[in-house]
ROBA-631064 format. One record per residue (C-alpha): residue in one letter; x, y, z. Coordinates in steps of 0.05 Angstrom, whole numbers, plus 32768, in hexadecimal, padded with zeros to 4 digits. Example, Ala and Ser with C-alpha at 12.3 -4.5 7.8 and 13.67 -1.06 7.14 Angstrom:
{pt "A",{80F6,7FA6,809C}}
{pt "S",{8111,7FEB,808F}}
END
This chain:
{pt "M",{8000,8000,8000}}
{pt "I",{803A,802F,800F}}
{pt "I",{805A,8020,7FCC}}
{pt "L",{8019,802D,7FA7}}
{pt "G",{8012,806E,7FCD}}
{pt "V",{8058,8084,7FB9}}
{pt "I",{804B,8073,7F70}}
{pt "L",{800A,809B,7F70}}
{pt "L",{802C,80D5,7F93}}
{pt "V",{8062,80D8,7F5E}}
{pt "V",{8030,80D1,7F25}}
{pt "G",{8006,8108,7F44}}
{pt "L",{8041,8136,7F4A}}
{pt "L",{8058,812A,7F03}}
{pt "T",{8013,8131,7EE3}}
{pt "G",{7FF9,8169,7F10}}
{pt "L",{7FBB,8141,7F23}}
{pt "S",{7FAD,8154,7F6B}}
{pt "I",{7F7A,811C,7F77}}
{pt "V",{7FAF,80E7,7F66}}
{pt "W",{7FE1,810A,7F93}}
{pt "T",{7FAE,810C,7FCC}}
{pt "I",{7F9D,80C2,7FC4}}
{pt "G",{7FE7,80B2,7FC6}}
{pt "I",{7FF0,80D7,8008}}
{pt "V",{7FB4,80B4,8026}}
{pt "L",{7FCF,806F,8011}}
{pt "I",{8014,807F,802D}}
{pt "V",{7FF7,8093,8071}}
{pt "A",{7FC7,8057,8074}}
{pt "G",{7FFF,8027,8060}}
{pt "A",{802D,8045,8095}}
{pt "V",{7FF8,803E,80CB}}
{pt "L",{7FEB,7FF5,80B8}}
{pt "A",{8036,7FE7,80B6}}
{pt "I",{8040,8005,80FB}}
{pt "L",{8005,7FE0,8119}}
{pt "G",{801B,7F9F,80F9}}
{pt "G",{8062,7FA9,8111}}
{pt "T",{804C,7FB0,8159}}
{pt "G",{8029,7F6C,8155}}
{pt "R",{7FE4,7F89,8157}}
{pt "R",{7FAD,7F6A,812D}}
{pt "V",{7F91,7F98,80F7}}
{pt "G",{7F4B,7F8A,80DD}}
{pt "G",{7F4A,7F47,80FF}}
{pt "R",{7F88,7F2F,80DA}}
{pt "A",{7FCB,7F23,80FA}}
{pt "H",{7FF1,7F27,80B7}}
{pt "W",{7FE6,7F4D,8076}}
{pt "F",{8005,7F28,803B}}
END
């Protein structure tokens, strides 16, 4: 999710589409939160692992 967010962020910056840039930022933040929660051993959405 973080990688997809970075890709969308770069595409949004290069093309000037602010909606793609915004979606990229949201995906980066959501991916970071899920990674931090998963790294602490906490279950996210009822799942212990996200593969």
